[in-house]
C-alpha positions in Angstrom: 124.5 -70.6 -45.5 125.0 -66.9 -46.2 128.0 -67.3 -48.3 126.3 -69.4 -51.1 125.1 -66.6 -53.3 128.4 -64.6 -53.1 130.4 -67.6 -54.1 127.9 -68.5 -56.9 128.4 -64.9 -58.1 132.1 -65.4 -58.0 132.1 -68.6 -59.9 129.7 -67.0 -62.5 132.2 -64.0 -62.9 135.0 -66.4 -63.3 133.2 -68.4 -66.1 132.8 -65.1 -68.0 136.5 -64.2 -67.4 135.7 -61.0 -65.5 137.5 -61.6 -62.1 139.6 -58.8 -60.7 142.8 -59.7 -59.1 141.4 -59.8 -55.7 138.3 -61.8 -56.7 140.7 -64.3 -58.5 142.6 -64.7 -55.3 139.3 -65.3 -53.5 138.3 -67.8 -56.0 141.6 -69.6 -55.8 141.2 -69.9 -51.9 138.0 -71.8 -52.4 140.1 -74.8 -53.2 142.0 -74.7 -50.1 138.9 -74.7 -47.7 137.5 -77.8 -46.1 134.4 -76.1 -44.6 132.5 -75.3 -47.8 128.8 -76.1 -47.8 128.1 -79.4 -49.6 126.0 -77.6 -52.2 128.8 -75.1 -52.9 131.4 -77.8 -53.2 129.2 -79.8 -55.6 128.7 -76.6 -57.6 132.5 -76.3 -57.9 132.7 -79.9 -59.1 130.1 -79.2 -61.7 131.7 -76.0 -62.8 135.1 -77.6 -63.3 133.4 -80.5 -65.1 131.8 -78.2 -67.6 134.7 -75.5 -68.1 137.8 -77.5 -67.4 139.1 -77.3 -71.1 138.5 -73.5 -71.5 141.1 -70.9 -71.2 139.4 -69.4 -68.1 140.8 -72.2 -66.0 144.6 -71.2 -65.7 147.0 -74.0 -65.1 147.5 -73.2 -61.5 143.8 -73.5 -60.9 143.8 -76.9 -62.5 146.6 -78.1 -60.4 145.0 -76.8 -57.2 141.8 -78.5 -58.1 143.4 -81.9 -58.7 145.1 -81.5 -55.2 141.6 -80.7 -53.6 140.2 -83.9 -55.3 142.9 -86.0 -54.1 142.6 -84.7 -50.5 138.9 -85.2 -50.5 139.3 -88.8 -51.4 142.1 -89.4 -48.9 139.9 -88.1 -46.1 137.3 -90.8 -47.1 139.8 -93.7 -47.1 140.4 -95.5 -43.7 143.4 -97.7 -43.4 141.6 -100.2 -41.2 138.7 -101.0 -43.5 138.1 -100.8 -47.3 135.7 -98.1 -48.3 134.2 -97.0 -51.5 134.5 -93.2 -52.2 132.6 -91.0 -54.6 134.6 -90.9 -57.7 132.1 -89.7 -60.4 134.1 -86.6 -61.3 137.1 -88.7 -62.4 135.2 -90.3 -65.2 135.5 -87.2 -67.4 138.2 -87.7 -70.0 139.1 -84.1 -69.9 140.2 -84.4 -66.3 142.4 -87.4 -66.8 145.5 -85.2 -67.2 145.3 -84.7 -63.5 143.6 -87.8 -62.3 145.0 -90.8 -64.3 143.4 -93.4 -62.2 141.4 -93.6 -59.0 140.7 -96.9 -57.4 140.5 -98.6 -54.1 142.0 -102.1 -53.5 140.1 -104.1 -50.9 141.9 -107.0 -49.3 144.5 -106.5 -46.4 143.6 -102.8 -46.4 142.2 -99.9 -48.3 144.4 -97.9 -50.6 144.2 -95.0 -53.0 146.2 -94.1 -56.0 145.9 -90.8 -57.8 148.4 -89.5 -60.3 148.5 -85.9 -61.2 150.4 -84.5 -64.2 153.4 -83.6 -62.0 153.6 -87.0 -60.4 153.5 -88.7 -63.8 156.4 -86.8 -64.8 158.4 -88.0 -61.8 157.3 -91.6 -62.2 160.1 -94.3 -62.7 161.2 -94.7 -66.3 160.1 -98.3 -66.5 156.5 -97.2 -66.4 156.9 -95.9 -69.8 158.7 -98.8 -71.3 155.8 -99.7 -73.5 153.1 -97.6 -74.8 149.6 -99.4 -75.2 146.9 -97.0 -76.1 143.2 -97.5 -75.2 140.6 -98.8 -77.7 138.9 -96.7 -80.2 136.0 -97.0 -82.8 136.4 -99.6 -85.5 134.9 -102.7 -86.9 135.0 -105.2 -89.8 131.9 -105.5 -91.9 131.4 -108.8 -93.8 128.8 -108.5 -96.7 126.5 -111.2 -97.9 129.0 -112.2 -100.6 131.9 -112.6 -98.1 133.6 -109.2 -98.9 135.1 -107.8 -95.8 135.2 -103.9 -95.3 137.4 -102.4 -92.6 135.4 -99.4 -91.2 138.1 -97.9 -89.1 139.5 -95.4 -91.6 136.6 -94.9 -93.9 134.9 -91.6 -94.3 131.1 -90.8 -94.5 129.2 -92.2 -97.3 127.8 -95.5 -98.8 130.1 -98.4 -97.9 128.3 -101.0 -100.0 125.0 -101.7 -101.9 123.4 -105.1 -101.8 120.0 -106.4 -102.8 118.2 -103.0 -102.6 119.9 -101.8 -99.5 122.6 -99.2 -99.0 125.1 -99.6 -96.2 126.0 -96.1 -95.0 128.7 -94.9 -92.7 127.9 -91.6 -91.0 130.2 -90.1 -88.3 131.2 -93.6 -87.1 127.7 -95.0 -87.2 126.7 -97.8 -89.5 123.2 -97.5 -91.0 121.0 -99.5 -93.5 118.9 -97.6 -96.1 116.4 -99.7 -97.9 116.0 -98.7 -101.5 113.6 -101.4 -102.6 111.1 -103.0 -100.0 110.5 -106.0 -102.4 114.0 -107.3 -102.3 115.1 -110.3 -100.2 117.2 -110.0 -97.1 120.8 -110.8 -97.1 122.9 -111.3 -94.0 125.8 -109.1 -92.9 128.1 -109.6 -90.0 129.8 -106.8 -88.0 132.8 -108.0 -86.2 134.4 -105.7 -83.4 138.1 -106.7 -82.8 139.7 -106.4 -79.5 140.7 -102.8 -78.9 137.6 -101.5 -80.7 134.0 -100.6 -80.2 131.3 -99.6 -82.6 127.7 -98.5 -83.1 125.1 -99.9 -85.5 121.5 -99.0 -86.5 119.6 -101.9 -87.7 117.3 -101.8 -90.6 114.3 -101.3 -88.2 115.9 -98.4 -86.6 116.9 -100.3 -83.5 120.3 -99.2 -82.2 123.2 -101.4 -81.0 126.3 -100.5 -79.1 129.0 -103.1 -79.4 131.9 -103.5 -77.0 135.4 -104.9 -77.9 135.7 -108.6 -79.1 132.0 -108.8 -80.1 130.1 -109.8 -83.1 126.6 -109.4 -84.5 124.9 -111.1 -87.5 121.7 -109.6 -88.8 119.7 -109.2 -92.0 119.9 -106.2 -94.2 116.0 -106.0 -94.0 113.7 -107.6 -91.5 111.1 -109.9 -93.2 108.8 -112.4 -91.8 107.1 -112.4 -88.3 110.3 -111.8 -86.2 113.4 -109.5 -86.2 116.2 -111.9 -85.4 119.9 -111.1 -84.7 122.7 -113.2 -83.4 125.6 -111.9 -81.0 128.6 -113.0 -79.1 130.5 -110.8 -76.7 128.8 -107.7 -75.3 126.1 -105.4 -76.7 123.7 -102.7 -75.6 120.3 -102.7 -77.4 117.8 -99.9 -77.8 115.0 -101.6 -79.7 112.3 -100.0 -81.7 108.8 -101.0 -80.8 106.8 -103.3 -83.3 104.2 -105.5 -81.5 103.6 -107.4 -84.6 107.2 -108.4 -85.0 109.1 -109.3 -81.8 112.8 -108.7 -81.6 114.8 -111.8 -81.0 118.4 -112.0 -79.9 120.2 -115.4 -80.1 123.3 -115.7 -78.0 126.1 -118.3 -78.5 123.6 -120.8 -79.9 122.2 -121.4 -76.5 120.3 -118.4 -75.0 117.4 -116.7 -76.7 116.1 -113.2 -75.7 112.5 -112.2 -76.8 111.9 -108.5 -76.8 109.0 -106.1 -77.6 110.5 -102.6 -77.0 113.2 -102.1 -74.5 116.7 -101.2 -73.6 119.1 -103.8 -72.3 122.7 -105.0 -72.1 123.9 -108.4 -72.9 127.4 -109.7 -71.7 128.0 -113.0 -73.3 131.8 -113.3 -73.5 132.8 -117.0 -73.5 135.5 -116.3 -70.8 132.9 -115.2 -68.4 131.1 -117.7 -66.1 127.6 -116.8 -67.2 125.6 -114.8 -69.9 124.3 -111.8 -68.2 121.3 -109.9 -69.6 120.4 -106.7 -67.7 117.2 -105.0 -68.3 117.2 -101.1 -68.3 113.7 -100.4 -69.7 110.7 -102.3 -71.0 110.3 -106.1 -70.6 111.9 -109.1 -72.1 111.9 -112.9 -71.7 115.1 -115.0 -71.4 114.9 -118.7 -72.7 117.8 -120.9 -71.8 118.4 -124.5 -70.8 114.6 -125.3 -70.8 113.8 -122.5 -68.6 111.9 -119.2 -69.2 112.1 -116.0 -67.1 110.5 -112.6 -67.6 112.6 -109.7 -66.5 111.5 -106.3 -65.1 113.6 -103.2 -65.2 116.5 -103.3 -62.8 116.7 -107.2 -63.0 119.5 -109.2 -64.5 119.2 -112.8 -66.0 122.2 -115.0 -65.4 122.6 -118.1 -67.6 125.4 -120.6 -66.8 125.9 -123.8 -68.8 123.4 -126.4 -68.0 121.7 -124.4 -65.2 118.3 -122.7 -65.0 118.0 -118.9 -65.6 118.9 -117.0 -62.3 117.2 -113.7 -61.9 119.0 -111.1 -59.8 116.9 -108.2 -58.4 118.1 -104.6 -58.0 121.2 -105.1 -60.1 123.9 -102.3 -60.4 122.7 -101.1 -63.9 125.4 -98.4 -64.2 128.1 -101.1 -63.8 126.6 -103.1 -66.5 126.5 -100.1 -68.8 129.8 -98.6 -67.8 131.6 -99.7 -70.9 129.0 -98.0 -73.1 129.3 -94.8 -71.1 133.0 -94.6 -71.5 134.5 -96.1 -68.2 135.3 -99.2 -66.3 133.3 -100.0 -63.2 135.5 -102.3 -61.1 133.4 -102.3 -58.0 133.6 -105.7 -56.3 135.5 -107.4 -59.0 138.5 -109.5 -58.6 141.8 -109.3 -60.5 141.1 -111.9 -63.2 137.7 -110.2 -64.0 139.5 -106.8 -64.2 142.2 -108.2 -66.4 139.8 -109.8 -68.8 138.1 -106.3 -69.5 141.6 -104.8 -70.0 142.6 -107.6 -72.4 139.6 -106.9 -74.6 139.8 -103.1 -74.5 143.7 -102.7 -74.9 144.0 -105.7 -77.1 146.8 -107.3 -74.8 147.5 -110.7 -73.4 147.6 -111.1 -69.6 150.0 -113.7 -68.4 150.0 -115.0 -64.7 153.3 -116.3 -63.4 152.6 -118.2 -60.2 149.8 -117.5 -57.8 147.1 -115.0 -58.9 146.8 -112.3 -56.4 143.7 -112.5 -54.3 142.5 -109.0 -54.3 139.2 -107.2 -54.9 138.8 -103.8 -56.4 136.4 -101.0 -55.7 136.3 -97.9 -58.0 135.9 -96.6 -61.5 138.3 -95.8 -64.3 138.0 -93.9 -67.5 138.5 -96.2 -70.6 140.8 -93.4 -72.1 143.7 -93.9 -69.7 147.1 -95.3 -71.0 147.8 -98.9 -70.1 151.2 -97.8 -68.6 149.2 -95.9 -65.9 147.2 -98.9 -65.0 150.5 -100.9 -64.7 151.8 -98.1 -62.3 148.4 -98.4 -60.3 148.9 -102.1 -59.9 152.6 -101.7 -58.8 151.5 -99.1 -56.1 149.4 -101.9 -54.6 152.4 -104.3 -54.4 151.2 -106.3 -57.4 154.1 -107.4 -59.6 153.2 -106.2 -63.1 155.2 -105.4 -66.1 154.4 -104.6 -69.7 156.2 -106.2 -72.5 155.0 -105.3 -76.0 151.4 -106.3 -75.8 151.8 -108.7 -72.9 151.0 -107.8 -69.3 152.8 -110.0 -66.8 151.4 -110.5 -63.4 153.6 -112.4 -61.0 151.8 -112.1 -57.7 152.3 -109.8 -54.8 
C-alpha cells in the first residue's frame, strides 16, 4: 500500500513533537478511518502503547484513540454468537484510564463493556459506594526463630541475619546472601496474604513469583542431595540448573514435582478442583496418587484428589501465567472461577444470594482496575452485584 511510508513518517514526526498544524490534523484523521492497512493499524497500536503517557499525546488524541478501540471491538462482536476479540492492547495499565475493562460474556448472547474516562464520570453514583483497590506487592516473612517481618513497607537493606545468611530486601525482591557456607540451614516461610503478590530469589538463585494467598517454605541454604521447597497457593518458578541436586516442590502434602532446570507455574489453591502444573520450558515429573507423569513444554498436569495425574496437551500457557504478567485471563471461565480470582486479589468475600448465574466469560482484564469498575461490568450484563465494604454480593441475574 503506497500510503504506508507517508503514514510511518507522519507517526515518526508526531513522536518527536514536530507536526505542523496541517500534519497534526492529518494524524488525527487516522483514528477516524476504517480502511487502514492492517500493518499501519498495528503500527498505530504499538505507537500508542509506547508513547501514551508522554506529552506528545494530547488529551483529544487519547480520547479519539479510545473511541477507535471501542469501535474496533464492537465491529468484531456479533449479537447472535459469542466471539472472542483481540484485546491485547487493553492490558497495558497506562491505557486503563480509557479502557477500564473489556470482556465478553458468553451465554445467551455476546456483549461488550468498555468504559472510557468520560463514561466513568457519568456512571451511577452507586458504583462508587465502596472503593476497593487492587492488590499490590507485600508479604510476611517468618524467620527460623518464629519472628515475623512484614515486608510491605520496608526499604532496601538487610531484613535479618540468621545462621550465616543475610536476608536482603532489594526493590521489592527478597534475596538470600550466604556469609558462611559451613553453617546449617534453617527454614523460613514467606506468606503472601490476599491482596498481595511478591517475588523471591532462593539461596541457589532460582526465582519464584508468588500470587495472592500463597505460601512457600524453604531453607536459607540448600544442603544435601536435593533442593526442596513446599508451597500452597500459586507460584511461578524459574529454576537454576544443577544436575547433581534436583529441585523438588512439595504441594499441599500430596503432590511432588521433580525438576532439573525449567520454568513452570503451579496453581494449588485448595478452593480449586485440581492442582495444575503448567510447564513453560525444560522438563519435570509430577508424582501424585501413586502415579508419575513426565511433562513437556506446553503440557499441563492436573491432579485431583485420589485420581491419577491427567496430562493436558497444548495448554494455554499465557492464561496460566496471566497473573504473573499483570492481568486476568478469563477466557472460558465461569462466574465462580472468576470470583475466586477476584477474592484473592482484591481481598474480598464473594457472597452468592440464591442461584449462581450460569455464565461464561471470554476476555482479559488488567489486575490494576478498581473493583467498582468490575461491579459496573457485571451490572451491565444484568448480573445483580453490589459492593458493601469488602463483601461482593451476587444475587443472580
